[in-house]
C-alpha positions in Angstrom: -67.7 40.4 -38.1 -70.6 38.0 -37.5 -68.4 35.2 -39.1 -65.8 35.8 -36.5 -68.2 35.9 -33.7 -69.8 32.5 -34.7 -66.4 30.9 -35.1 -65.4 32.0 -31.6 -68.7 30.8 -30.2 -68.1 27.3 -31.8 -64.7 27.1 -30.5 -65.7 28.0 -26.9 -68.5 25.3 -27.2 -66.1 22.7 -28.4 -63.7 23.5 -25.5 -66.5 23.3 -23.1 -67.7 20.1 -24.3 -64.2 18.8 -24.1 -63.9 20.0 -20.6 -67.2 18.6 -19.4 -66.4 15.1 -21.1 -62.8 14.8 -19.5 -62.4 12.6 -16.4 -60.0 12.5 -13.4 -58.4 10.3 -10.9 -57.3 11.3 -7.4 -53.9 9.6 -7.7 -52.0 8.0 -10.3 -49.8 5.9 -8.0 -51.0 3.9 -5.2 -49.1 1.6 -2.6 -49.9 -1.6 -0.8 -47.5 -3.1 1.8 -47.4 -5.9 4.3 -49.5 -3.8 6.7 -51.3 -1.6 4.3 -53.7 -4.2 2.8 -56.4 -1.7 1.5 -56.1 1.3 -0.6 -58.7 3.9 -2.1 -58.6 6.1 -5.0 -61.5 8.0 -6.6 -62.5 8.3 -10.3 -64.6 11.4 -11.4 -66.2 10.7 -14.8 -67.0 13.7 -17.3 -69.6 13.6 -20.1 -68.7 10.0 -20.8 -68.5 6.9 -18.6 -65.2 5.7 -17.5 -64.2 2.0 -17.7 -62.0 1.0 -14.8 -60.2 -2.4 -15.4 -59.1 -4.6 -12.5 -55.4 -4.5 -11.6 -53.3 -7.6 -12.5 -52.1 -9.7 -9.7 -48.5 -9.0 -8.6 -45.8 -11.6 -9.3 -42.7 -11.1 -7.2 -40.6 -13.2 -9.6 -40.1 -16.1 -7.3 -43.5 -17.7 -8.1 -45.1 -15.8 -5.2 -48.5 -14.1 -6.4 -50.2 -11.2 -4.6 -53.9 -11.7 -5.5 -55.2 -8.0 -6.0 -58.9 -7.3 -6.0 -61.1 -4.2 -6.5 -64.4 -3.1 -4.7 -67.8 -4.6 -5.7 -69.1 -1.3 -6.5 -67.1 -1.3 -9.8 -66.5 -5.0 -10.3 -64.6 -6.5 -13.3 -64.0 -3.8 -15.9 -66.5 -1.8 -13.9 -68.1 1.5 -15.2 -68.1 4.9 -13.5 -71.2 6.4 -15.1 -70.9 9.9 -16.7 -71.0 12.8 -14.3 -70.4 10.7 -11.1 -67.6 9.9 -8.6 -66.7 6.5 -7.6 -64.3 5.4 -4.9 -62.3 2.5 -6.1 -60.9 0.1 -3.4 -57.9 -2.0 -4.2 -56.9 -4.8 -1.6 -55.5 -8.2 -1.0 -56.5 -10.8 1.6 -53.3 -12.6 2.2 -49.7 -12.6 1.3 -47.5 -15.7 0.3 -45.3 -17.0 3.1 -42.0 -16.2 1.3 -42.5 -12.7 -0.1 -39.3 -11.3 -1.7 -37.7 -8.3 -0.1 -36.9 -5.5 -2.4 -38.4 -4.0 -5.6 -41.4 -6.0 -6.9 -42.7 -5.5 -10.4 -45.4 -2.7 -10.6 -48.9 -3.4 -12.2 -51.1 -0.9 -14.0 -54.7 -0.3 -14.9 -55.7 1.7 -17.9 -58.8 3.8 -17.2 -60.5 5.3 -20.4 -63.7 7.1 -21.3 -63.2 6.3 -25.1 -61.5 9.5 -25.8 -59.0 10.1 -22.9 -57.0 7.4 -21.0 -55.3 7.6 -17.6 -52.9 5.1 -16.1 -52.9 4.2 -12.4 -50.0 2.4 -11.1 -50.0 0.0 -8.2 -46.8 -0.7 -6.2 -46.3 -3.2 -3.5 -43.7 -1.9 -1.0 -41.7 -5.0 0.0 -39.1 -3.6 2.3 -37.7 -5.1 5.6 -39.7 -2.4 7.2 -43.2 -3.9 6.9 -44.9 -0.7 5.7 -41.8 0.7 4.1 -39.3 3.3 5.6 -41.1 6.0 7.8 -38.4 8.4 9.1 -40.8 11.0 10.5 -44.1 10.6 12.4 -46.4 13.4 13.8 -49.2 12.8 16.1 -51.0 14.9 18.6 -48.7 17.8 17.6 -45.6 15.8 18.5 -43.0 15.0 15.8 -40.8 11.9 16.1 -37.7 11.6 13.9 -35.1 8.9 13.9 -31.8 8.2 11.9 -30.5 4.7 11.7 -27.6 2.9 9.8 -25.2 0.0 9.7 -22.1 1.9 10.3 -19.4 -0.8 10.4 -18.8 -4.5 10.1 -15.7 -5.9 11.8 -14.6 -9.5 10.8 -12.4 -12.0 12.5 -11.6 -15.0 10.4 -10.7 -15.8 6.7 -13.2 -13.5 5.0 -12.5 -10.0 3.5 -13.8 -7.3 5.7 -13.3 -4.6 3.3 -15.5 -6.2 0.5 -18.0 -7.8 2.7 -16.9 -11.2 1.8 -17.7 -13.8 4.5 -16.5 -17.4 5.0 -18.6 -19.7 7.1 -17.5 -19.5 10.8 -16.1 -16.0 10.4 -16.9 -13.9 13.6 -18.6 -10.6 12.9 -19.3 -7.5 15.0 -22.0 -5.4 13.4 -22.1 -1.8 14.6 -25.6 -0.1 14.4 -25.9 3.7 14.8 -29.1 5.4 16.1 -29.7 9.2 16.3 -32.8 10.9 17.6 -33.0 14.0 15.5 -36.4 15.0 16.5 -37.7 17.0 19.5 -39.4 14.1 21.2 -38.0 11.2 23.2 -38.4 7.9 21.5 -38.9 4.8 23.8 -39.1 1.0 23.2 -36.7 1.2 20.3 -36.5 -2.4 18.7 -34.1 -3.9 16.3 -34.7 -6.7 13.9 -32.0 -8.2 11.6 -32.0 -10.6 8.7 -29.4 -12.3 6.5 -31.4 -12.6 3.2 -30.6 -15.3 0.7 -31.5 -13.7 -2.6 -31.7 -17.0 -4.5 -33.9 -18.8 -1.9 -35.9 -15.7 -1.3 -35.9 -15.9 2.5 -34.2 -14.8 5.6 -31.7 -17.6 6.6 -30.5 -15.8 9.8 -32.6 -13.4 11.9 -32.0 -11.6 15.2 -32.6 -14.8 17.1 -29.3 -16.2 15.9 -27.5 -12.9 16.7 -26.5 -11.3 20.0 -27.9 -7.9 20.5 -29.4 -5.7 23.3 -32.3 -3.8 22.1 -35.4 -2.2 23.6 -34.0 1.0 24.7 -34.9 4.7 24.9 -33.3 7.7 23.1 -33.9 11.2 24.4 -34.2 13.9 21.9 -30.8 14.9 20.5 -29.2 11.7 21.8 -27.4 9.1 19.8 -26.3 5.4 20.5 -24.2 2.7 19.1 -25.3 -1.0 19.3 -22.9 -3.8 18.6 -24.4 -7.0 17.3 -22.3 -10.2 17.3 -22.8 -13.1 14.8 -20.8 -16.2 13.8 -21.4 -17.2 10.2 -23.3 -20.5 10.6 -23.0 -23.0 7.8 -25.9 -24.9 9.4 -28.2 -22.0 8.5 -26.7 -20.9 5.2 -27.3 -23.5 2.7 -24.7 -22.4 0.1 -22.4 -19.9 -1.0 -23.8 -16.9 -3.0 -25.2 -13.4 -2.8 -27.0 -12.3 0.4 -28.3 -9.0 1.9 -27.7 -8.1 5.5 -30.9 -6.1 6.5 -31.4 -4.4 9.8 -34.4 -2.1 11.0 -35.3 0.0 14.0 -38.7 1.1 15.1 -40.5 1.8 18.4 -42.8 -0.5 19.7 -44.7 2.3 21.4 -45.2 4.3 18.2 -45.7 1.1 16.0 -43.7 0.0 13.0 -46.1 1.3 10.5 -45.6 4.8 11.7 -41.9 5.0 12.4 -39.4 2.6 10.9 -35.9 2.9 9.6 -33.8 0.3 7.7 -30.4 -0.2 6.2 -28.7 -3.0 4.3 -25.4 -4.3 3.1 -24.8 -6.6 0.2 -22.9 -9.7 1.3 -21.1 -12.4 -0.6 -20.8 -15.7 1.3 -17.6 -17.4 -0.1 -16.7 -21.0 -0.7 -13.2 -22.3 -1.5 -11.1 -25.4 -1.6 -10.6 -25.0 2.1 -11.0 -27.0 5.3 -10.9 -25.2 8.7 -11.5 -25.9 12.4 -14.3 -24.8 14.6 -15.4 -25.2 18.2 -11.9 -26.4 19.3 -12.0 -27.6 22.9 -8.5 -27.5 24.5 -7.7 -26.9 28.2 -6.0 -23.5 29.0 -4.1 -24.9 31.9 -2.5 -28.4 32.4 -0.1 -30.1 34.6 3.1 -31.9 33.8 2.4 -35.5 33.0 -1.2 -35.0 32.3 -3.0 -36.5 29.1 -4.5 -33.5 27.3 -7.9 -34.3 25.5 -8.7 -32.1 22.3 -11.9 -32.0 20.4 -12.7 -30.0 17.3 -15.2 -29.7 14.3 -13.4 -30.0 11.0 -15.4 -28.1 8.2 -15.2 -28.6 4.5 -16.5 -25.2 3.1 -15.7 -25.9 -0.5 -17.9 -27.1 -3.3 -16.3 -30.6 -3.5 -15.9 -33.5 -1.2 -12.4 -33.7 0.5 -10.8 -37.1 1.0 -8.2 -38.3 3.4 -8.0 -35.1 5.4 -5.8 -35.1 8.4 -4.5 -32.8 11.2 -1.0 -32.1 12.6 -0.9 -31.3 16.3 2.6 -29.5 16.9 4.7 -28.0 19.6 8.5 -28.6 19.4 9.4 -27.7 23.0 6.8 -30.4 24.4 7.9 -32.9 21.7 4.5 -33.0 20.1 4.2 -33.7 16.4 1.1 -35.9 16.2 -1.0 -36.9 13.0 -4.6 -37.1 13.5 -6.7 -38.8 10.7 -10.1 -37.0 9.9 -11.1 -38.9 6.8 -13.5 -37.9 4.0 -15.7 -34.8 4.5 -18.6 -33.9 2.2 -18.7 -30.3 0.8 -20.5 -27.8 3.1 -20.3 -30.5 6.0 -18.1 -31.4 8.9 -16.5 -34.2 10.8 -16.0 -34.3 14.5 -12.5 -35.3 15.7 -10.9 -36.0 19.0 -7.4 -37.0 20.0 -5.0 -36.7 23.0 -1.4 -36.1 23.8 0.9 -36.2 26.9 2.6 -33.3 28.6 6.1 -34.4 29.7 6.6 -34.8 33.3 9.8 -32.7 33.3 8.3 -29.9 31.2 9.1 -26.4 32.3 6.3 -24.4 33.9 5.4 -21.7 31.4 2.9 -20.9 28.6 3.4 -22.9 25.3 2.1 -22.0 21.8 0.3 -25.0 20.5 -0.7 -25.4 16.7 -3.1 -27.4 14.7 -2.7 -27.5 10.9 -5.1 -29.1 8.4 -3.7 -31.0 5.4 -5.3 -32.6 2.3 -4.8 -35.9 0.7 -1.7 -34.7 -1.2 0.0 -33.5 2.2 -0.6 -29.9 1.2 -1.7 -27.4 3.9 -5.2 -26.0 2.9 -5.0 -22.3 1.7 -7.8 -20.0 0.6 -7.5 -18.0 -2.7 -6.1 -15.2 -0.7 -3.3 -17.4 0.7 -4.6 -17.8 4.1 -3.4 -21.0 5.6 -5.4 -23.5 7.6 -3.5 -23.0 10.8 -4.9 -22.5 14.3 -2.9 -21.4 17.3 -3.8 -21.8 20.9 -2.0 -21.2 24.4 -1.5 -24.0 26.8 -0.1 -23.0 30.3 1.8 -25.8 32.1 2.0 -25.6 35.8 2.2 -28.0 38.7 3.4 -31.5 39.3 6.5 -30.8 37.2 9.7 -32.7 38.0 12.3 -30.4 39.5 15.2 -29.6 37.0 18.5 -29.9 39.1 21.3 -27.6 38.8 23.5 -30.2 37.4 21.4 -30.7 34.4 21.6 -27.2 32.9 24.6 -25.8 34.9 27.8 -24.1 33.7 31.2 -22.8 34.9 33.1 -19.7 33.8 37.0 -19.0 34.3 38.8 -15.9 33.4 42.4 -14.6 33.4 44.1 -11.5 32.1 45.7 -11.8 28.8 47.4 -8.3 28.9 48.7 -5.7 31.3 46.2 -3.9 33.3 47.0 -0.1 32.8 44.8 2.7 33.0 44.1 4.4 29.6 45.1 1.0 27.8 43.2 -1.8 26.4 42.7 -4.7 28.7 42.3 -8.2 27.3 40.6 -11.0 29.2 40.6 -14.8 28.1 37.5 -16.5 29.4 36.3 -20.1 29.2 32.7 -21.3 29.3 32.1 -24.9 30.2 28.9 -27.1 30.2 28.8 -28.8 33.6 25.4 -30.2 33.1 24.2 -33.5 31.6 22.6 -32.3 28.4 23.4 -30.1 25.4 22.8 -26.5 26.3 22.8 -23.1 24.6 24.4 -20.2 26.6 23.9 -16.5 26.0 27.1 -14.6 27.0 27.5 -11.1 28.2 29.7 -8.8 30.6 28.4 -6.3 33.1 29.6 -4.0 36.0 32.5 -2.3 34.1 30.9 0.9 33.0 32.5 3.0 35.9 36.0 2.3 34.9 36.0 0.9 31.3 34.2 0.6 28.1 33.5 -2.6 26.2 35.4 -2.7 22.8 34.4 -6.2 21.8 33.4 -9.7 22.8 34.1 -12.4 20.2 31.5 -14.8 21.4 27.9 -14.0 22.2 26.3 -17.5 22.2 27.6 -21.0 22.6 26.0 -24.4 22.2 28.0 -26.9 24.2 27.5 -30.6 24.7 27.7 -32.0 28.3 31.3 -31.5 29.6 32.4 -29.4 26.4 34.1 -26.1 26.8 34.9 -23.1 24.7 37.3 -20.1 25.0 36.4 -16.5 24.2 37.8 -13.2 24.6 36.7 -9.9 26.1 38.4 -6.5 25.3 37.8 -3.6 27.7 39.2 0.0 27.0 40.3 1.3 30.5 39.6 4.9 31.4 42.6 7.0 32.0 41.6 8.0 35.4 40.9 4.4 36.5 43.0 3.1 39.4 43.3 0.3 42.0 41.2 -2.9 42.1 38.2 -2.9 39.9 35.5 -5.6 39.2 33.2 -6.9 36.5 31.1 -10.0 35.9 30.8 -12.5 33.1 27.2 -13.9 32.6 26.1 -17.1 30.9 22.2 -17.3 30.5 20.8 -20.8 29.9 17.2 -21.9 30.1 15.7 -20.1 33.1 19.0 -19.9 34.9 22.0 -17.6 34.8 25.7 -18.4 35.9 27.7 -15.4 37.0 31.4 -15.1 37.4 33.0 -12.1 39.0 36.5 -10.9 37.8 38.9 -8.7 39.7 41.4 -6.5 38.0 44.3 -4.4 39.7 45.0 -1.4 37.5 48.3 0.5 37.3 48.4 4.2 36.8 49.4 5.5 33.4 52.9 7.2 33.5 53.8 5.8 37.1 57.2 6.8 38.7 60.3 4.6 39.0 59.0 2.8 42.0 56.1 1.9 40.0 57.9 0.9 36.9 57.5 -2.8 36.0 59.4 -4.9 33.5 56.2 -4.7 31.4 56.3 -0.9 31.5 60.1 -0.6 30.4 59.5 -3.2 27.6 56.5 -1.1 26.4 58.7 2.1 26.7 61.5 0.6 24.7 59.0 -0.6 21.9 57.5 2.8 21.7 60.8 4.8 21.8 63.4 2.4 20.2 64.9 5.1 17.8 65.8 7.3 20.8 67.0 4.4 22.8 69.4 3.3 19.9 70.9 6.9 19.8 71.4 6.8 23.6 73.1 3.5 23.4 75.5 4.7 20.5 76.2 7.8 22.6 77.1 5.6 25.6 79.4 3.5 23.4 81.0 6.4 21.9 81.7 8.0 25.3 83.2 4.7 26.6 85.3 4.5 23.5 86.6 8.1 23.9 87.4 7.4 27.6 89.3 4.2 26.7 91.4 6.1 24.1 92.1 8.9 26.5 93.4 6.4 29.2 95.7 4.8 26.6 97.2 8.1 25.5 97.7 9.0 29.2 99.6 5.8 29.9 101.8 6.1 26.8 103.1 9.4 28.0 
């Protein structure tokens, strides 16, 4: 019994001694940031002194070092004496100019009392929000809470909107969503943006290069959408590669270190064997006979120099098919080009589609890997000072005559002739109108005709006349050419179907014989037989 008691006493003493000699730290993970430059944690030593080594400096992987120091009260490999508590202060005095955004390597300090070891980890929060993301802030019994995101990116250009692949000079609309989900109004909301070059470790584009309207207020429960516009600028972006689009929102009034939200999208800036146009200056409205001046920037967004580049300016109606020499363009560089062309004095007043195409030294049109061609279309409106186009230049004449009987319930054939009475070759679109009340169109064997000056062409129109149609009827034949229309009215006098003897014409009798020839043959045979019988009867009578 005494042995068991002694053994229990010894075990208790050993456990008590171990408890007394153990040490503790107030936190095993501490964080510094761009705004939080100093952090404290405490170490409580037990029966043995605790050695507290300095934290190593933080290397962000880009050759940028954050020099970390500890408080003088501990010093290098300082000692926290047994049975005491010391506050350890970790701090830095300044940051490198180009500190990477994202997860930086963590550093650790191994504290020990010779028996026990505890690890304290130091993190540096290097986010776009200077002090890291802070979604919720409570002060003076008021709680502020904000949600924020990049909700959509719309692209106009040669890039791939779905995969966030951008080409230089693409136009972007970046949609940002804000939602005040707290119970307090949030004022002075500010937005900052950054296109971050991961290889160069810097923001190559910031909100100063983007068009946005921030500094607004959100009442509790309200939301808002903000659209930021940006044109991918090859003057700012040094090269193709991987980038990150960052956006953050915070309240100037509440301060960024208290409430800050951020979002990001991974972006790939593309390069290709491709030359395109930008900043094309061409007038929207010109007059006939005017000399049009065109200016443009010709960009090579590929990784090799392009030689003997040229443009083709083209519009068939205006007779423009002009080659413009650009020359050699270094990769990721541009050449300015300017040229002119004349609007014909007799051009028609209307809007024309004008096209610019970019070709390489092999006379091939530049294309991206996605088969997008280097073609650029513009509208030019021509009006004013244009020479009048006389009727004789693009005129026509139409004649028509019946080519069948005009009988109700029957098909009516009209033979027509279109003649180019102008002085130049013209294409005519032919049609018939105005017959629907008395006939239906069966067919028209010519719909378009291209005729030289003085040339003519025949065509036929077939109408199925309604059975109840009667009297004089009218319809018109149309020939549309250029901006004019030639119209010829045709008059038709219809005969009623099954008209009486007074109304029977030679054509009617002929048609009847054709339709009932067998009956007519029998009638004629009967008449001949009757005449023969009468003749025989007379001879018999005379012989008596």
